[in-house]
C-alpha positions as CSV (number, residue, x, y, z in Angstrom):
1,M,-82.9,46.6,19.0
2,S,-80.2,47.3,21.6
3,M,-77.7,50.0,21.0
4,L,-75.0,47.3,21.3
5,T,-76.4,45.3,18.4
6,P,-74.2,45.9,15.4
7,P,-76.0,47.3,12.4
8,G,-77.7,44.6,10.3
9,M,-77.6,42.0,13.0
10,G,-81.1,41.4,14.3
11,G,-83.2,38.5,15.4
12,Q,-81.1,35.8,16.9
13,Y,-77.9,37.8,16.7
14,R,-79.3,40.4,19.1
15,I,-76.8,41.1,21.8
16,T,-78.2,41.4,25.3
17,G,-76.6,41.6,28.7
18,D,-72.9,41.9,29.3
19,K,-71.6,38.9,27.3
20,Y,-70.3,39.5,23.7
21,P,-69.3,37.0,21.0
22,R,-65.5,36.5,20.8
23,M,-63.9,36.9,17.4
24,R,-60.9,34.4,17.3
25,G,-58.4,34.5,14.5
26,P,-57.3,31.3,12.6
27,R,-54.8,29.1,14.4
28,R,-51.3,29.2,13.1
29,R,-50.5,25.5,13.0
30,G,-47.7,25.9,10.4
31,R,-45.6,28.1,12.8
32,L,-46.1,25.5,15.6
33,V,-44.8,22.6,13.3
34,L,-41.7,24.7,12.3
35,V,-40.9,25.4,16.0
36,V,-41.1,21.7,16.8
37,V,-38.8,20.7,13.9
38,A,-36.2,23.3,14.8
39,S,-36.2,22.2,18.4
40,T,-35.7,18.5,17.4
41,T,-32.8,19.4,15.1
42,A,-31.1,21.5,17.8
43,V,-31.4,18.6,20.3
44,G,-29.9,16.2,17.8
45,L,-26.9,18.5,17.1
46,I,-26.2,18.9,20.8
47,G,-26.3,15.1,21.3
48,W,-23.9,14.5,18.4
49,G,-21.4,17.1,19.7
50,T,-21.5,15.6,23.1
51,L,-20.6,12.1,21.7
52,Q,-17.7,13.6,19.8
53,L,-16.3,15.2,23.0
54,I,-16.7,11.9,24.8
55,D,-14.7,10.1,22.1
56,V,-11.9,12.6,22.4
57,F,-11.6,12.5,26.2
58,T,-12.1,8.7,26.5
59,G,-9.6,7.6,23.9
60,G,-11.9,7.1,21.0
61,G,-9.7,9.4,18.9
62,D,-6.8,7.0,19.2
63,T,-8.1,5.0,16.2
64,A,-6.3,7.3,13.7
65,V,-3.1,7.1,15.8
66,A,-3.3,3.3,16.0
67,A,-3.8,3.1,12.2
68,A,-0.8,5.3,11.6
69,A,1.4,3.2,13.8
70,K,0.2,-0.1,12.2
71,G,3.0,0.0,9.7
72,H,5.6,0.0,12.5
73,C,4.4,-3.2,14.2
74,A,6.5,-6.3,14.5
75,G,7.2,-8.1,11.3
76,T,7.1,-5.0,9.1
77,P,10.5,-4.5,7.5
78,S,11.9,-1.0,7.7
79,P,13.4,0.6,4.6
80,A,17.1,-0.1,4.1
81,P,19.3,2.9,4.7
82,S,20.2,4.8,1.5
83,G,23.2,3.1,-0.3
84,A,23.0,-0.1,1.8
85,G,21.7,-2.2,-1.2
86,S,24.4,-0.9,-3.6
87,A,27.1,-1.6,-1.1
88,G,26.0,-5.2,-0.6
89,A,25.8,-5.7,-4.4
90,A,29.3,-4.3,-4.8
91,A,30.7,-6.9,-2.3
92,V,29.3,-9.8,-4.4
93,P,31.3,-10.3,-7.6
94,A,29.7,-11.4,-10.8
95,P,30.3,-15.1,-11.9
96,G,32.4,-13.8,-14.8
97,K,35.0,-12.4,-12.4
98,I,35.4,-15.7,-10.5
99,T,37.9,-18.3,-11.7
100,V,37.0,-21.9,-10.5
101,N,39.3,-25.0,-10.6
102,V,37.1,-28.1,-10.8
103,L,38.7,-31.1,-9.2
104,N,37.3,-34.7,-8.9
105,A,37.9,-36.4,-5.6
106,T,35.7,-39.5,-6.5
107,T,36.4,-42.7,-8.4
108,R,33.9,-41.8,-11.1
109,S,35.5,-40.4,-14.2
110,G,34.3,-37.5,-16.3
111,L,32.6,-35.5,-13.4
112,A,35.1,-32.7,-13.4
113,K,34.8,-32.0,-17.2
114,R,31.0,-32.1,-17.2
115,T,30.8,-29.8,-14.1
116,A,33.3,-27.4,-15.5
117,D,31.4,-27.1,-18.8
118,E,28.2,-26.4,-16.9
119,L,29.8,-23.7,-14.8
120,A,31.2,-22.1,-17.9
121,K,27.6,-21.9,-19.3
122,R,26.6,-20.2,-16.2
123,G,29.2,-17.5,-16.6
124,F,32.1,-18.6,-14.4
125,K,35.7,-18.6,-15.6
126,I,37.3,-22.1,-15.6
127,G,40.8,-22.7,-14.5
128,E,42.3,-26.2,-13.8
129,V,40.1,-29.2,-14.5
130,G,41.2,-32.7,-13.3
131,N,41.6,-34.9,-10.3
132,A,41.9,-33.6,-6.7
133,A,45.2,-33.4,-4.9
134,K,46.2,-36.2,-2.6
135,D,45.1,-34.4,0.5
136,Y,41.5,-34.5,-0.8
137,D,41.4,-37.4,-3.2
138,K,38.7,-39.9,-2.1
139,K,38.4,-38.0,1.2
140,V,35.4,-35.7,0.5
141,K,32.4,-37.7,1.6
142,G,29.8,-35.1,1.1
143,T,28.5,-33.4,-2.1
144,G,31.5,-31.2,-2.5
145,L,34.0,-28.8,-0.9
146,L,34.5,-25.2,-1.9
147,L,38.0,-23.8,-1.1
148,G,39.2,-20.2,-1.3
149,P,41.4,-17.6,0.4
150,S,40.2,-15.8,3.5
151,T,39.2,-12.8,1.4
152,A,36.7,-14.9,-0.5
153,L,34.8,-16.1,2.5
154,N,32.1,-13.4,2.2
155,T,32.5,-12.5,-1.5
156,S,33.3,-15.1,-4.2
157,L,32.7,-18.2,-2.1
158,P,29.0,-17.5,-1.5
159,V,28.6,-16.8,-5.2
160,L,30.0,-20.2,-6.2
161,G,28.0,-21.7,-3.3
162,T,24.7,-20.7,-5.1
163,Q,25.6,-23.4,-7.7
164,L,26.0,-26.2,-5.2
165,A,24.3,-25.2,-2.0
166,A,25.0,-28.5,-0.2
167,A,28.8,-28.1,-0.6
168,E,31.0,-27.2,2.4
169,R,32.7,-23.8,2.2
170,R,36.2,-23.4,3.6
171,A,38.5,-20.4,3.6
172,V,42.3,-21.2,3.8
173,A,44.3,-18.4,5.4
174,S,47.5,-19.5,3.7
175,R,46.0,-19.7,0.3
176,K,47.2,-17.1,-2.2
177,G,45.4,-15.6,-5.2
178,A,41.7,-15.3,-5.8
179,E,40.9,-18.6,-7.5
180,L,38.5,-21.0,-6.0
181,D,38.4,-24.8,-6.0
182,L,35.3,-26.9,-6.4
183,I,36.2,-30.4,-5.2
184,I,33.6,-32.9,-6.2
185,G,32.7,-35.4,-3.4
186,D,31.2,-38.9,-3.2
187,K,27.6,-37.7,-2.9
188,F,27.8,-35.4,-5.9
189,T,25.3,-35.9,-8.8
190,S,25.2,-32.5,-10.5
191,L,25.1,-28.8,-9.8
192,D,21.9,-27.3,-8.5
193,A,19.3,-26.6,-11.2
194,R,20.0,-23.4,-13.1
195,T,16.7,-21.7,-12.0
196,T,17.4,-22.6,-8.4
197,A,21.0,-21.3,-8.6
198,S,19.8,-18.1,-10.3
199,R,17.2,-17.4,-7.6
200,A,19.9,-18.0,-4.9
201,L,22.3,-15.6,-6.7
202,T,19.6,-12.9,-6.9
203,S,18.8,-13.2,-3.2
204,L,22.5,-13.0,-2.4
205,R,22.8,-9.7,-4.3
206,S,19.5,-8.2,-2.9
207,P,18.9,-9.6,0.6
208,D,15.5,-8.8,2.2
209,P,15.6,-5.8,4.6
210,T,15.5,-6.8,8.3
211,P,13.3,-5.0,10.9
212,T,15.0,-2.4,13.0
213,G,14.6,-2.2,16.8
214,S,11.9,0.6,16.5
215,S,9.8,-1.5,14.0
216,A,9.9,-4.7,16.2
217,R,7.1,-3.5,18.5
218,A,4.2,-6.0,18.8
219,C,0.8,-5.0,17.6
220,P,-2.1,-5.4,20.0
C-alpha cells in the first residue's frame, strides 16, 4: 500500500502516481436562481423608470393638465359673479306688483273680461277692462300689443310678456305711471298655457349663465 493511500482505502482505491481524486462540494443552484431573479427585477425597474422620464420630457405628462382644463373649454358656462342672480331677480317684479288694463281692439265681445279674469288667477292686478281707445280699436292685427312707460321696458313688460309671448311690446316715453295695457288683437285666441307662462317667468328671473371670454376656448 502506498503511503499516499488513505487509511482503510485499499484495492481499487489505491492511489498511485501523481493524480489524486478531486473532492467537489455540492453545487449551490438555489443561489444562482436568486441572482437571476434579482437581476431580472432590477432590469424591469430600470426600464419602467426610463419610460416615466420619456413621458415627462415628451409631453406625456400633459394628460392631467388637459383634464384639468377640460372644464374651461368652449360651451362650458362660467359661474355667475356673486350677487348677479339676486340683482337680476330684483329687477323683475312679481305679477302681484303689476297692474294691467285689459282692452279689446277686436269685434269679438267678451275677450277683455275673460282675459282679465285669467290674468287675475295668475297673480296680476287688474285695472281697467273694456274696449281699446280709438287709436288702437280694430288696428291691432297681431295677437296683441303690450304698452307701458319707458321704465317698464326691461322690468314689468317682460313679465306680462310671459303670459302672451307673441304679443308686441312697446314702451311709450310720454306715458305716465306704472300701469300696463294689454290690447287684444285680431289673432288673439287665449293667453299662453299656464305651465308655459310659468316656465317663461322662471327663466326670466333666473337666466342661464353665459360663458366668459376665458371659458370660450375651443377644446382639441
